[in-house]
N, C-alpha and C positions, 0 to 999 in steps of 0.2 A: 774380876769375875766373883759372882756370888758363890758363896759356899753352898755344897749340895744339901747340907743339913739346916741351912737357913730358912726359916718359915716365912711365908708371905701372906698367909691367911686368905687363900683364895684370890689373891691379887696376882696378875699376870705381869711378869717382868720381862722387858725387852732390853737387852744389852746393846748399847749404842757406843762402840769403841772408837775413841778418838784417834786420829791418825796424826799424832804429834811425832811419832818417830820417822826416821828417814831410813830408806834402804841404803845398800852400799853404793848404789849409782847416784843417790842423793835425792831420788825421786820421794815425794811423799807416798806413803802407803796408803791403799785404798782400805776402807773398813767393811766389815760385813755385820749384819744383825743376827743375833741368835736369839732365840726365844726360849725362856725357861719356865717351868712350872715347878715350885718348890713346896714339898710338904702339904699338898692339898689334902683337905679333909675328906673329900669324897673317896670312897673305897672302890677302887679299880687298879687294874694292872696295865701299865703302859710300857712294859719292858721291851715290847716289839716296837714300839714307836721311837724310843729314845736311845741315847747313848749310855745312860745309866739305868740299872736294873735294881729291883729289889725283891728280897724274898718274901716281904710281906705284901698285902694287897693294899697298901697305901703307897702313893708315889713319893719316892724320896728326891729324885731328880730326873726329869726328862728334858733332854736338849733337842730341839728341833732346828736344824740349820737351814736357813732359807738361802738359796743360791742367789744372792743378791750382790754379787760383785760389781761395785760401781754404782749400786742403787742407792746406798746409804753412804754418803762420803762427807765427812767433817774435816775440814782443814782450818787450821788456825795460823793467823798472821800477825805477829807483833804481841803475842799473849803468852803468858806462862801458865795459863790455866784456860779451861774451856767448858762447854756444857756437860751436864752430869752424864757419867758412863752408863747409867741405867735410867730407864723410863718406866716407872711403875704405873700400872693401870689396872682397870678391873672391868666387868661386863657392863656395869652401866656407862661407865665413860666410853668405851669403845662402841656400843650401841648409840650412844649420844652423837659421837663423831661420825658414825656412818649415817645416822638419820640427817644430820645437818648436811654432810657432803651429797648424799643422795637427793636431798631437797633442792640444793644448789643445782645439781645436774639436770633435774626435771624441769626446774624453772627456766634454765638456760634453753633447754630443748623447746620448751613453750614459747619462749621469746623468739627463738629461731622461726618457729611455725607461724607465730602471729606477725613477725615482721614480713614474711613472705606472702601473707595474706593481707598485708598493707594496713593492719589494725595498729601497727607501730611504725613511726616514721622518723625520718632524720637519722643522725648518727647512732649507732648501736654497736657495741663491742662485747662480745661474749667471753665468759670465764671458764667454760667447761674445759676440763682437764687440769685445772689449777686449784681444785677445791680444798686439798689439803693445807695450802698456804694460809688461806683466810681462816679455815677451822683451827689450825695449830696454833696460829698466831693468837686468835681470840681465846683459846683455852689457856693461854700463858698470862695474857694481860688481865687487868680489871678495868672497870669503866671509869676510873680516875685518870688513865692513861688515854692520851690522844692519839687519834689515827687519821691519816690523810693519804690520799691515793690518786691514782689517775683516772681516766675515764672509764676504765675497765672495772667498775665498781659495784655492779648489781649485787654480787655475792658478799662483798664485805659489808655492804648495807645489811644483808640478811644475817651475817655473823655478829653484827653489832646490835642485834635485838630487834630488827624490823621483821614484819610478817610478810609473807609472799604476796599477799593482797596489796600491801603498802608499795611493793616494788612494781607489780604488774599494773596497777592504777596509775602510777606515775609514768610508766612507759606508755600507757594509752592516753596520756594527757589529762586525766580525770582529778576531780577535786579531791578524793580519798587518797590520792598519791602521796608519797612520802614528803614531798615538798609542793603539794596541792597542785600537781600537774604542770608545774612551771619549769622545773629543773630538767626534766627529760632524762634520757639514759646516762648522760655524762655528769650530771650535777645532783647526785643524791646527798643527803645531809641530815645529821642528827645531832644537834647540838646536847640533847639531853644525855646522850651516850657518848659524847666526846668524839663523835665521827664527823670529820670537817670535810667529807665528801670527795668527789672526783673533780679533777681539774681538767678542762678541755684543752689546755695547751701542754705540750710534751715538756715534762720537767718542771712545769710552773709550780707544782706542789712542794718541791723540795725546799725552796726558801721560806715558803709559808710553814713547812714542818719545822724548820729551825726555830721560826718565830714562836711556834707552839711549845717548843722545847724551852725557849727563852722564858715564856709566860710560866711554864711550870716551875722553872727554878726560881724566878722572880717572886712567885707566890708561895712558895714552900715555907712551912713554918718550922722547919728543922727537926720535925718529929718523923722518924722512920725514914723510909726510902722515898726519894722524890718520885712523883709519877713521870713516866717517860713519855715521849712522843715519837710514834714510829712513822716514818715517811716511806711509802712504797712507790717505786718507779720502775719501769722496764729496763731491759738491756738497751732499747732504742734510745732511752733518754740518759743513759749512763754517761754518755760523752757531751752532755750539755754543760755550757760553761757555768750556769747557775748551780749545778751540783757541787762544783769545786768551791765556789764562792761560798756558798751555804755551809758546807762542811768545814771550811776554813774557819768561819765565824764561830761555828759551834764548838771547834776544838780550842780556839782562843779563849772562849769563855766557859769551857767545860760544861757545855750544856748535856742534858739527859736526852740525846737525840739518837735515834736508831735509824739509820740510812738503809733501808732494804731494797736491794736489787731483785725484783721478781723476774728472773731470766727465763722466758718462755721460748728462747732460741731464736726468735725472729722479730725484728723491729720492722713492722709493716711486712714487706716482702724481702727484706735483707737480713741475711744470716749474721749471727755474732762475728763469724770469721770474715765476713766482708765488711763489717762496720767498725770493727774494734782492733787495733793493734795488740791491745792487751784484753784478752778475754777473761782474765781472772778478775771479775768485777769487785770482788771481796777485797782486792789490795789496793783499790782506787782512793782509799783515804790518805795515802802518802804516810805520814806518821800516826794516822788514826788506825787503831787495830782492826781487823776484820776476820770474819768467819764465814765458811761455806758449808752449806748443809743440802740435803735432799729435799726439795720443796714437794716431792710427790709422796713422802712419808709424813703423815700427820703427827706421829710421835717424835720424829726427828725435829720437825718444825717446833713442836711444842717446847721440847727440852732445850733446843736452841734459844728460843725466844725468852724462856724463863731465865736463862744466863744473860741474855741482853738486857732484860729488865733490870736485874740486879745490878749488874755492872754500871748501867746509867743511874739508876736509883741511888746508888752509893757515892755519887759525885764524881766518878771516874772519867767523865767526859763522853763524847759521842763514840759510836762504834759503827762499822760496815757490816753488813751481812748479805751474801747471795745465796738465794734459794733457787736452785736448779728445778724448773718444771716444764710444762709443754702445754700449748694450747691447741685444741682440736680444731676449732673453727679457724676461719682466716682472720687477718687483722680486724675488719669490721665486716659488717653484713654485705659491703659492696665488694668484698674481697672473697673469692671462691676458695683461696688458701691452697691452690693446687699448680699454680703456674711456676713457684718458686720451690716447691718440694712435691713429691709424689704421694699418691694414696697408700703406697706400701709402707712408706715411713710412718704415717699416721697409724695405719693398721698395727704395726710392730710396736709403736708406743703404747697403743691401747692394750695389746696382748701382754707386753712385758712391764710396763710401768704405770699402769692406771692406778691412781691413788685411791679410788673407791674399792677397786678389786682387791687391793692390798690389805685393807682393812677387813674385808670379807674374809679373805683367805686365812689371816691370822686368828679371827674369831672361830672359824670353823676348825682350824688345826688345833687350837688350844681348847676347843670344846666350850667356849665361852658363849656360843650360840649355835644353833643348829641352822642348816640350810633353809628348812622350812620357817623357822622364826625370822630368818632375814627376808625371805620372799613375802612373809606376811608384813613386815615393816615396809617394804618396797610398796606393796600394794596400798597400804595406809597412806603413804606419802604421795603416790600418784593421784588418789582421790583427793587429797587435800589441795594439791596443785590445781587439779580441775576445778574444784569449787571455787578456790581463790580467782582463777581466771574468769569464772562466771560472774563472781561479785565484782570484780574489778571492772568488767566491761559494763556491768549494769550501774555503775557509780555515775554520779552527775558531772557534767562538765563545769569547770571553774566560772565563777561569775566575771562578767566582763570588767567589773570594777577592780578585781583582784590583781588585774594586770597593773596596776599603778601602785600595789601594795609591795613595800620592801625595796623599793628603788633608792630611797634615801635613807640614811641610817637613822635619823631623828624622827621617822615615820614609823619605826618598827612597832607594831602592836598598837598605833594610834589610829590609823586610818586617816591621817590628816593630809591635806593636800594643799601646801603653802602657794597660794596663787600667784606669788611672784616668781615661782620657779615653775609650777605645774601648768597653770592655765593664765598665762599673762594676757592682758587686755591690749590687744594691738591697735585699738583705736585711740589709745593714748601714747603719748610719747614724752621725752624729755621736755617738750615744749607744751605739755597739757593739751595736746591735740590741736594746736594752733600753729599754722605754717608761718614761718618768719620770711 
């Protein structure tokens, strides 16, 4: 716990207490988050708000206890250490997280509407409700770290540096899309920012992610931390055989691989309790250590990922992490999402564990931003998404010739079409066109 007299110079400190201790019954203790403001320079009296009071008009220590029992839970398996017990942030960071997460939410709402208007076709898996995972992970990584995920990848593409227009144009099948309109919803990709995209097959990204970690170790020059490779997959993919095969090889070779289970509680329409004998997915690594954290708390995700990055970068081998979150939409646009759960459950999650509302609540209670400032930011984001949607729709369709580009590795960037592969002359044969 931070000393009441320790100055943080206008920084806001959130205490994330690790549940390493066990109760008498042997159960892991749940943790809570406490928000502390220490030695703020602003002249104000917050004695009525906090547990600590001051005779001066300068805040010495003001404790705000969020009733978040079970909201931020960090469990450690097979480790003697864990993520930092405090997450230090400030106004600019929190507003940045809020803007990114709110942009993701508005973009996915737009995608929902455009799909229903038949402007987006094919498979489409939305990410709303899970924004804190992508935002928190990106806040802890840098662009030298590799990232690969499943088909639910729109917002991760955004977190890795894409613009809203890039995502929407791709979903509309337009030339200005992130992959030229050829990848669609499930196959975003950005090599420049080390994002290796979405995979259309459940769990198929896991061995590829292990390969990215192998490349990172193989190419490392020995200076500083190795870049890590984070592979994200859902609870529905957690029982795939390739997960265990890939993690086993990663452990044998001590690869800097983060195996992240993004547990949104349902694999298609099947709950975790119905699909997994062991629902503690962070323990799936056998002798590979694991951590569980709240995927709806952007700060918890950030601090957890910082620890994971350091662990892997120091050459300690792979690690598992389970981030508990919740998806508001169905599995895909063809799934209404209410046949295996009821609307009350979704409403309850929105009311109690919405990741965006949590950031807003913290900023307002800590006076990092006012409600009016946040409304103005939301207005700005909505306008940007509307503008990006119009621009994406106005984008040209891909050239027909581009359909043949990128099919073969030796054609990358060359636009060459080997005739013996691409356009064979069927008038000729092994007999030079002569019948025997």
